[in-house]
C-alpha angles and dihedrals in degrees: 000000000000120000107239095198114082117231115267120245120234114264094241095045116113118254120256112274094021112152095017097105089056092051089048090053092054090050092052090052092051092049093047110041093171090064090052090048090055089050091053105036094154095061091043091222139074117289090238105029114203118235116271091246089057095055116109116262124207115260124246099267092046091054091049093051091047092051092049091051091049093048092048089053092050092049091049091052092049092050091049090051092050092050091050090053091046094052091047090056090046090051091050089049092052092049090049091049091051091050090048092047094054095041118105113238106205102164128252101324098157106121116230097187124271105012150147115256117221129198121185123216107189130170133356116349105236142127117280094023134103087258095053121128089245094058098038094046092048090050093049092047091054092046094053094042095060110101091216095055111114097175140352128232119198106199110204127195104160140126090210131256138180115022089210094054092043091050092051091053091047091052093049093050089055091049093051093046089053092047096046101036095167094056114077123209120214128186117219114195118210117177101341142001104175136153108330089017090059089044086064095041093055090074094062127101090238138357123220122191142176115252090246098043119121111239134173130024092156099184146090130242138190115194137186144130137263122210102173095111093048091048091053091052096050095038100246118154120211114221110192121163120192139172102219124041094245100037091103093050114150093011103163093218096053131067116263109240116219093242092054091048090052091049091053091047092051090052092051091049090052093052091043090055090051088054092050092049091051092051093047091048092050100041100032117174092352088084115095120230098254121150092214095055097098100029096098095262119140131210143195119269094256092051090046089058090053091051093048094247089118135027104218150325120281147116128240091263090050092052093046093048103036106023106031092028092219109107094180106096127201121190115223097173113140109225124200110250124233096255093052091047092052092047091049093049091050091050091046092051092050092051098037094110093052093045093052091049091052093043091056091061093063139292127231111212145154087217131139113241112230 
């Protein structure tokens, strides 16, 4: 028979469930470490820190996202560093370009001992060009002033240009030859030495040419256009108002009166005679008595030697080596720097309209017609 009365517990025995709330509390602390951290703020960690192995680890997709974010940050930093380096190089390049632009390029003027000085005159002789009197005279001055210069070669490759600029160069050559009497100056013609170019060459001690060079064209021209007949055909009326009866002289849209034409011709004849006198003064009795000499004709280099317009055949190297006896060559040519060239082009562009308008009225040149 089963005893219906349950056995009695001893009086000192703990009640059922005793100690469980305390165990529950410990479990709660382990599951919620932030709560334990709040309970123990001084230590800065939970009262009963869980083992490191028990701490929660990020799942797979969280790790992948974190790695992608970190790699993107690294790539961004690398790209930023590359761009910084690139812009530094660009800045250095700009600074170098500015320094180069404002530098003065004056040829190879480093003396190497006893040598032949060379100055190049290339292109049309005109103001604000490499072949201007300012540049050529400065180059020649530096060439003569060097104590190691034995002789000077002026290499000319020019169809001519301004009679004023050519005359200024001619005058300065004569001055330098008188100042430095022991230093000869020879002109060496390359492709062409015509008109204003020959005006300059006539001041040299001697002129050397290639047998196929073009030499001569001792004359002056003034060119322009006239549109009066065309205007009559299309019914265009020219309205030109002037104060001064000759102020509109050589206007291409107006008839050329006989007295104005004669005035212009007299002026050309005067300048032509100046040209002839300079050539005769420079060449002296070396010139042959030929009626075509001052008519504006031009000749080959070999024919120019026959006429006395040149002294012989030879290149710059030949003259330096065999005539001056100083084969080492130093270039003293002043070259227009980049900044000056840009400024000149800007000024030319701004005044292009005015220049064209003036050019259409007639141009006075010692320039070979091609």
